Structure formats: C-alpha cells, structure tokens
C-alpha positions as CSV (number, residue, x, y, z in Angstrom):
1,M,-18.5,-12.6,-14.2
2,A,-22.0,-12.1,-15.6
3,G,-23.4,-9.6,-18.2
4,S,-25.7,-6.8,-17.1
5,S,-27.5,-3.8,-18.5
6,V,-26.0,-0.4,-19.1
7,H,-25.1,1.2,-15.8
8,E,-26.2,4.9,-15.9
9,G,-23.9,7.3,-14.1
10,A,-20.8,5.1,-14.2
11,I,-17.5,6.8,-15.0
12,E,-16.5,5.7,-18.6
13,T,-12.8,5.1,-19.0
14,D,-10.2,3.2,-20.9
15,A,-8.4,1.7,-17.9
16,V,-9.0,1.1,-14.2
17,I,-6.0,0.1,-12.1
18,V,-6.6,-1.7,-8.8
19,G,-3.7,-0.9,-6.5
20,A,-1.8,2.3,-5.9
21,G,1.5,0.8,-4.9
22,P,4.7,1.4,-6.9
23,V,3.7,-1.0,-9.6
24,G,0.2,0.4,-9.9
25,L,1.6,3.9,-10.1
26,F,4.1,2.9,-12.8
27,Q,1.2,1.3,-14.7
28,V,-0.3,4.7,-15.0
29,F,3.0,5.9,-16.6
30,E,3.2,3.1,-19.1
31,L,-0.4,3.5,-20.1
32,G,0.0,7.3,-20.3
33,L,2.8,6.9,-22.8
34,L,0.3,5.1,-25.0
35,E,-2.3,7.8,-24.4
36,I,-4.5,5.6,-22.2
37,K,-5.9,7.5,-19.2
38,A,-6.5,5.6,-16.0
39,H,-8.5,5.7,-12.8
40,V,-6.7,4.2,-9.8
41,I,-8.5,2.4,-6.8
42,D,-6.8,1.5,-3.6
43,S,-8.0,0.3,-0.2
44,L,-5.4,2.3,1.7
45,P,-6.0,6.1,2.4
46,Q,-2.9,7.2,0.5
47,P,-1.0,6.1,-2.6
48,G,2.3,4.2,-2.1
49,G,1.1,0.7,-1.2
50,Q,3.1,-1.7,1.0
51,P,6.4,0.4,1.0
52,V,4.7,3.5,2.4
53,E,2.6,1.5,4.9
54,L,5.4,-0.9,6.1
55,Y,8.7,0.9,5.6
56,P,8.3,4.5,4.5
57,D,11.7,5.5,5.9
58,K,13.6,2.3,5.1
59,P,16.2,2.4,2.2
60,I,15.5,0.7,-1.1
61,Y,18.6,-0.1,-3.2
62,D,17.4,-2.0,-6.3
63,I,15.4,0.7,-8.2
64,P,17.3,1.2,-11.5
65,G,19.0,4.6,-11.8
66,I,18.3,5.5,-8.1
67,Q,21.2,4.5,-5.8
68,V,18.9,4.6,-2.7
69,C,15.5,5.9,-1.7
70,T,13.0,5.3,1.0
71,G,9.5,3.8,0.4
72,Q,8.0,7.2,0.7
73,E,10.5,8.8,-1.6
74,L,9.8,6.1,-4.3
75,A,6.1,6.8,-4.1
76,D,6.6,10.5,-4.2
77,R,8.9,10.2,-7.3
78,L,6.4,8.0,-9.1
79,L,3.6,10.4,-8.3
80,Q,5.6,13.2,-9.8
81,Q,6.5,11.1,-12.8
82,I,2.8,10.3,-13.6
83,K,1.6,13.9,-13.1
84,P,1.4,14.6,-16.9
85,F,-1.1,11.8,-17.3
86,G,-3.8,13.1,-15.0
87,A,-4.8,9.9,-13.3
88,T,-7.7,10.1,-10.9
89,F,-7.3,8.4,-7.5
90,H,-10.2,6.7,-5.6
91,L,-8.6,5.9,-2.2
92,G,-9.9,4.2,0.9
93,Q,-12.2,1.8,-1.1
94,E,-12.1,-1.7,-2.4
95,V,-13.4,-3.1,-5.7
96,S,-16.5,-5.1,-4.8
97,T,-17.9,-5.9,-8.3
98,V,-16.5,-6.8,-11.7
99,E,-19.0,-7.7,-14.4
100,R,-18.3,-8.1,-18.1
101,Q,-20.7,-6.2,-20.3
102,A,-22.2,-7.2,-23.7
103,D,-20.0,-4.7,-25.4
104,G,-16.8,-6.2,-23.9
105,R,-16.3,-3.5,-21.3
106,F,-16.2,-4.2,-17.6
107,F,-18.5,-2.7,-15.0
108,V,-16.5,-2.1,-11.8
109,A,-18.0,-0.9,-8.5
110,T,-16.3,-0.1,-5.2
111,S,-17.2,-0.4,-1.6
112,K,-18.0,3.3,-1.5
113,G,-20.3,3.1,-4.5
114,T,-18.0,4.5,-7.1
115,R,-18.8,2.9,-10.5
116,F,-16.9,2.6,-13.7
117,L,-17.3,1.2,-17.2
118,T,-13.8,0.4,-18.4
119,R,-12.3,-1.2,-21.5
120,T,-9.5,-2.7,-19.5
121,L,-8.7,-3.6,-15.9
122,F,-5.2,-3.8,-14.4
123,I,-4.9,-5.6,-11.1
124,A,-1.8,-4.3,-9.2
125,A,-3.0,-5.2,-5.8
126,G,0.2,-6.7,-4.3
127,V,-1.0,-9.7,-2.4
128,G,-4.5,-8.3,-2.0
129,A,-6.2,-5.5,-0.1
130,F,-4.1,-4.7,3.0
131,Q,-5.8,-4.5,6.4
132,P,-3.7,-3.6,9.5
133,R,-3.4,-6.5,11.9
134,R,-5.1,-5.6,15.2
135,L,-4.6,-6.4,18.8
136,K,-7.3,-8.7,20.1
137,V,-8.2,-6.9,23.3
138,E,-11.9,-6.5,24.1
139,G,-13.2,-2.9,23.7
140,L,-10.0,-1.6,22.2
141,E,-11.5,-1.0,18.7
142,A,-13.7,1.8,20.2
143,F,-10.7,4.0,20.5
144,E,-9.5,3.7,16.9
145,G,-8.7,7.0,15.3
146,A,-8.8,8.7,18.8
147,Q,-6.3,7.0,21.0
148,L,-5.5,3.9,18.9
149,F,-3.6,4.3,15.5
150,H,-2.1,1.8,13.0
151,H,-0.5,4.5,10.9
152,V,1.4,7.7,11.8
153,A,0.5,10.5,9.3
154,N,1.5,13.4,11.5
155,P,4.1,12.6,14.2
156,A,3.7,16.1,15.7
157,Q,0.3,15.1,17.1
158,F,1.9,12.6,19.5
159,A,4.6,15.0,20.8
160,G,4.6,15.1,24.6
161,Q,2.3,12.1,25.0
162,Q,2.7,8.9,26.9
163,L,3.0,6.4,24.0
164,V,2.8,2.6,24.0
165,I,4.0,1.2,20.7
166,A,3.1,-2.5,20.0
167,G,5.1,-4.5,17.5
168,G,8.4,-6.1,16.8
169,G,9.0,-5.1,13.1
170,D,10.7,-2.1,11.5
171,S,7.8,0.2,11.8
172,A,7.4,-0.3,15.5
173,L,11.1,0.1,16.3
174,D,11.6,3.0,13.9
175,W,8.7,5.0,15.5
176,A,9.7,4.0,19.0
177,I,13.2,5.3,18.4
178,D,11.9,8.4,16.6
179,F,9.6,9.4,19.5
180,A,12.1,8.5,22.2
181,R,15.4,10.0,21.0
182,P,16.2,13.2,23.0
183,D,16.7,15.3,19.8
184,S,13.4,14.3,18.2
185,P,11.3,17.3,17.1
186,H,8.2,15.4,18.2
187,R,9.6,13.6,21.3
188,A,7.0,11.9,23.5
189,S,7.0,12.3,27.3
190,S,7.4,8.5,27.6
191,V,7.7,5.6,25.2
192,V,7.1,2.0,25.9
193,L,7.8,-0.6,23.2
194,L,5.6,-3.7,23.7
195,H,6.3,-7.0,22.0
196,R,5.3,-10.6,22.7
197,R,8.9,-11.8,22.8
198,D,12.5,-10.4,23.1
199,G,13.2,-10.9,19.5
200,F,12.5,-8.7,16.5
201,Q,11.9,-8.8,12.8
202,A,13.7,-5.5,12.3
203,A,17.0,-4.1,11.1
204,P,19.7,-5.1,13.6
205,A,20.9,-1.4,13.7
206,S,17.4,-0.4,14.9
207,V,17.3,-3.1,17.6
208,T,20.7,-1.9,18.8
209,R,19.6,1.7,18.9
210,M,16.4,0.8,20.7
211,R,18.3,-1.1,23.4
212,E,20.7,1.9,23.8
213,L,17.8,4.2,24.4
214,C,16.4,1.8,27.0
215,E,19.7,1.6,28.8
216,R,19.8,5.4,28.9
217,G,16.3,5.6,30.3
218,D,14.9,7.4,27.2
219,M,12.3,4.6,26.6
220,K,11.3,1.2,28.0
221,F,10.8,-2.2,26.4
222,I,8.3,-4.7,27.8
223,V,7.9,-8.4,26.8
224,G,4.2,-9.4,27.1
225,Q,0.8,-9.5,25.6
226,P,-2.0,-6.9,26.1
227,T,-4.8,-8.5,28.0
228,G,-7.1,-5.6,29.1
229,L,-7.8,-1.9,29.3
230,E,-8.2,0.7,32.1
231,L,-10.5,3.6,31.4
232,D,-10.9,6.9,33.4
233,A,-14.2,8.3,34.6
234,A,-14.9,9.9,31.3
235,G,-14.4,6.6,29.4
236,Q,-11.0,7.6,28.0
237,L,-8.3,5.0,27.6
238,R,-5.7,5.6,30.3
239,A,-3.7,2.3,30.6
240,L,-3.1,-1.1,29.0
241,K,-2.9,-4.2,31.1
242,V,0.1,-6.3,29.9
243,T,0.7,-9.9,30.9
244,D,4.2,-11.3,30.6
245,P,5.3,-14.9,29.8
246,D,5.3,-15.7,33.6
247,A,1.6,-14.7,33.8
248,V,2.4,-11.5,35.8
249,T,0.2,-8.6,34.8
250,Q,1.3,-5.0,35.0
251,V,-0.6,-1.7,34.2
252,V,1.1,0.5,31.6
253,P,-0.2,4.1,31.5
254,L,-0.7,5.7,28.1
255,D,-2.3,8.6,26.2
256,T,-2.0,6.9,22.9
257,L,-1.5,3.3,21.6
258,L,0.3,2.8,18.3
259,V,0.0,-0.7,16.9
260,F,2.4,-1.9,14.2
261,L,1.8,-5.6,13.7
262,G,2.1,-5.4,10.0
263,L,-0.6,-5.7,7.3
264,S,-2.7,-8.7,6.6
265,P,-3.1,-9.3,2.9
266,R,-6.6,-10.3,1.8
267,L,-7.4,-11.4,-1.7
268,G,-11.0,-10.5,-1.0
269,P,-13.5,-10.0,-3.9
270,I,-10.7,-10.7,-6.4
271,A,-11.2,-14.4,-5.7
272,D,-14.8,-14.2,-7.0
273,W,-14.0,-12.5,-10.4
274,G,-13.7,-15.8,-12.3
275,L,-9.9,-15.5,-12.8
276,D,-7.5,-18.5,-12.8
277,I,-5.9,-18.4,-9.3
278,E,-3.0,-20.4,-8.1
279,R,-2.0,-20.2,-4.4
280,K,-3.9,-16.9,-4.0
281,Q,-2.1,-15.4,-7.0
282,L,-3.5,-14.6,-10.5
283,V,-2.1,-16.8,-13.3
284,V,-0.9,-14.7,-16.3
285,D,0.9,-15.1,-19.6
286,T,4.3,-13.5,-20.0
287,E,3.6,-11.9,-23.4
288,K,1.2,-9.3,-22.1
289,F,0.5,-10.3,-18.5
290,S,-3.1,-11.0,-19.2
291,T,-5.2,-13.1,-16.8
292,S,-7.4,-15.9,-18.0
293,V,-10.0,-13.2,-18.8
294,P,-9.1,-11.1,-21.9
295,G,-9.0,-7.4,-21.0
296,I,-8.0,-8.0,-17.3
297,F,-4.3,-7.8,-16.7
298,A,-2.3,-8.5,-13.5
299,V,1.1,-7.0,-12.6
300,G,3.3,-7.1,-9.6
301,D,3.1,-9.4,-6.6
302,I,-0.5,-10.4,-7.3
303,N,0.4,-12.5,-10.3
304,T,2.3,-15.7,-10.9
305,Y,4.1,-17.3,-13.8
306,P,7.1,-19.6,-14.3
307,G,10.2,-17.8,-12.9
308,K,8.2,-15.1,-11.1
309,K,10.3,-12.9,-8.8
310,K,8.5,-10.6,-6.3
311,L,10.6,-7.5,-6.9
312,I,9.4,-4.0,-7.6
313,L,11.7,-3.7,-10.7
314,C,10.1,-6.9,-12.2
315,G,6.7,-5.4,-11.7
316,F,7.8,-2.3,-13.6
317,H,8.8,-4.5,-16.6
318,E,5.4,-6.3,-16.4
319,C,3.6,-2.9,-16.6
320,A,5.2,-2.1,-19.9
321,L,4.1,-5.3,-21.5
322,A,0.7,-5.1,-20.0
323,A,0.2,-1.6,-21.4
324,F,1.1,-2.8,-24.9
325,G,-1.2,-5.7,-24.4
326,A,-4.1,-3.3,-23.7
327,M,-3.5,-1.2,-26.9
328,P,-5.5,-3.4,-29.3
329,I,-8.4,-3.3,-26.9
330,V,-8.4,0.4,-26.3
331,Y,-7.3,1.5,-29.8
332,P,-8.2,-1.4,-32.1
333,D,-7.6,0.6,-35.3
334,R,-4.3,2.1,-34.2
335,P,-1.0,0.3,-35.0
336,V,1.1,-0.5,-31.9
337,Q,4.5,1.1,-32.3
338,L,7.4,1.1,-29.9
339,Q,8.6,4.7,-29.4
340,Y,11.4,6.0,-27.2
341,T,11.0,8.8,-24.7
342,T,14.5,10.0,-25.7
343,T,13.6,10.8,-29.3
344,S,9.9,10.7,-29.9
345,P,8.3,14.1,-30.4
346,R,4.9,12.5,-29.7
347,L,6.0,11.2,-26.4
348,H,7.6,14.5,-25.5
349,K,4.3,16.1,-26.1
350,V,2.5,13.6,-24.0
351,L,5.1,14.1,-21.2
352,G,4.9,17.8,-21.5
353,V,8.6,18.3,-22.2
354,D,10.4,20.5,-24.7
355,S,11.7,18.5,-27.7
356,E,14.2,21.2,-28.5
357,S,15.9,20.9,-25.1
358,P,19.4,19.3,-25.3
C-alpha cells in the first residue's frame, strides 16, 4: 500500500466492511454498539453471502439461541438486527484499491468507482469474492440474464417453462424438485436435471426425492456434459446438446438454463494489499483480529490463526473483538468500556429500545 494525496469526493467514514455475509453483517452490529458507523461492500447483488447464494433454504442448526433457520432467514434476521445502525450497502462491486494515507486513514475504491476514506477496514470476505462457476460451452455466455441464470431471485418467472438445471449440489436438486413437484406454485412445464455423473453432493433426502419425481415422470435426470447449443431463427436458445459418458449426444429442448455449479472463491485484489497471507487466508492475531497492517481487521473464513474453525458462530466472536480493537483508532480519546445490552441505558438508546421495558 502506498500513500497518496487527498481524494476529493470520497465518502468519509469510520469503518468499511468488505463482505455482506453473516459475519460481515454481524460486524455492523458489533461496531454499532460502539457507535461506529459502517459502509458495507460486497461483490454479490444482495446481502447474505455464501449461505444465501449456496443454501438459502437449507437448515442451519448451530446459531446460538436459534434452534434452526435457513441461510436466507439468518441473513434476514441479521439485517433486521442491524437496522438501528444505518449501515450503507454498496452491492455488486469489488474493492479494487486500498491505499494508506499520510493521516493514517485508508483510501478504498471499488470496481464501480465508489470511493471511501476510512479510519478502519474490516475484511469479512469469506474466502474471497464469489463468482458463479460457469458451463464452458461456446456462445452460452451471450444468453446470461435472458435465458441463462446462476441465481433464482423470482421463481415465478420460470413457471410453465421448459427448464434444464445443471448441477449436482443442494441448490441444483432443491430447485429441480421445487419446479418439478406437482403442487409447486411455480411448476415448470418440464424439468431436466443435468449432471456429469450419477452421484451428488447434496442432502440424501433431496436425492431420494429427485429420484421419486423422475420415477413418476414429473422430471428427468440426464448424465452428461453440455457440448453445444441449438438456436432458433431469431437467435434464441432453444436446446442444449448433451454428450453422455458413452459419447452419445442428445438434444435437450429448453426455454431457460439454470446453472448451479457452486461459487468459485477468488481472493482477487486482496492479495495485493500488502497483508500477510497464508494459504490464501489473512494472518491475524487473536486479541483484536488485526491483520499485519494496523487498522485492517479480518473476520470469518478469510482469516487464519492457530486453532481456527470455519464456523459462523466463531466469526461472530471475532467480530466482537475486532470492533473493540478498532475503538482506539476511531475514538482515541474515549475509554473502551465493556457494556451489556441487557442493562446499559446507552446501548438501549443506540439500539432504539425502551430502557423502562421489563
């Protein structure tokens, strides 16, 4: 990181959080309790991170105090919890530049040109910026957002369509089942699940349910690899050529192709920020989860330290200590006091709750 002149027009803030997954969202909360406002940047188009992208409807059982919730429900609850703190989200963009300034602050710029001057930087980027893994079929990328999708935001838009769903994980099977089952409110006219082999990285119950739907004729499963496209006279995608392990190619008609091959983590520009990195993870201390650069903290799956466990609840713990680690930087003249949300009138005011309530 190199020094640079004052950047006019940059958003001045006390904290920037890179990553809007569960840990990044909880970092907003822990900073908010200390009256540190934050801006949040994420490469994905919506908050929630990996749980929302990979398993929005799958149950999570190890969040303290919550017996069970889905990835989407966890994100929704965290977003509700941090509402009092007024964090600003900058979604669909990656951090491209981090430069330390002469006054100790950091200049941060994103791929969309958003710029910040921040006292502290919190990296909660999981294992980096997530990019959907794509099918390698010539010409297919031209249909992205029209007939090719890697994420389902509105299932109703696919109702009544001929769907081909590629993938062998939870997302692929869950959506195939959802669109194929007879009682689905957004049932497709046909569903073909396509995977390179007859084996899945998905919940056994989902595999059993998928096979039941195939036996009943509600959907079809094909083993093979996409090898080509068929277009109509107007240039629209009308079929996918699929080659099986015996080198036999068949043509599979479709209106829409949904691809769920998982997300490919990419450390990206973080690797160029001058931080100590070990096996694509940021080395931190366990006192305040600071990286090798003072003022830059790393929480969640992006960091590494002796005994590290990649669990959401461990990331939550790291957020609390990182927030307290930031206090002397943001408020150098303010004593750092541990207060409890149960009894502190100041925290009740910050949270917008009534201290007189029982």
